[in-house]
N, C-alpha and C positions, 0 to 999 in steps of 0.2 A: 413678568417678562423682563430676560436684559434688557438693559438701556441698547444694546449693540442692536437686538432685532427689534428688538419698537419701534426703532430708526430703521432699519430696512425694512419692514413691514410699514409703516407711514411714507416712508418712498418709496415702495410701491403702487399705496393707495393713489398718491399725488398722482405718477406715470397712469397707470388705471386711470381716470379718473381724467387728467390733459386730455388725453387721446378720447377717453368717450365726447369729451361735451365738445374737444374741434371740431366732429363726424353730427354730433343733435345744429349744434352752431351752422356751423356749414348747409344741413338739410335743413332747418329752418325756426326747426320746431323749441328750439331756446334762444334765447339773443346772449351778445354773452357773459354783462348784465349779473343777467342770471345765474346762467351759469356760475360763476363768481362768484354769486348771494351762498349759493349748496357746496358747491366746495368746501369754500369758508367754513360753512357751518359741520361738514362730517370732517373736514382739519380740526376742529374745535368739539366735537365728538368724541371720535375717535380715544385720543391723546385719555381722555376724558373716562371711556370705559376699559383702558391700557391700565391707569393706574387702580382703579377697584376692584378689577383682578388681580393686582397683585394684592392688594391690599387682604380680596377673600384670601389670597393662593395660601400667604404669610400666617394668616389668622388659622388657617385648616390643619398648617403646618405647625403652631399654636396650638393649640387643640389636639392634635395625633400626641406631641411630646409630654402633653400634663396627660392624658388617659396613658399612654404608657407608665411614667412614673409613677400616677394611679395600682397601677395592677403591681406592682415591681414588690409582693409584701416585706414587709416589717416586724424583724424584732430583735425588739435591745439585746438578748441573748446573742445574738449576733453582734453583736456591735459592740458589746465585752468584747466578746472573744479576738475580735480587732485587735482590741487596744493592745 
């Protein structure tokens, strides 16, 4: 995932969590400290998930490229003709 896209998504998540937390604290469902802990955990987990997804996506692309290269037939005669 592009660095810019991940920053935008993380900013959006942070704003959504801030808004949701304000409502939950205002209604007395959680304390400010509890919500701060939840947001902190989420903001640690989400980038780790982005990183894992990026690595998985890169591995998929590499595997596809290797398979595509293996599918190309090789014959020594065609290489000799190109010399």
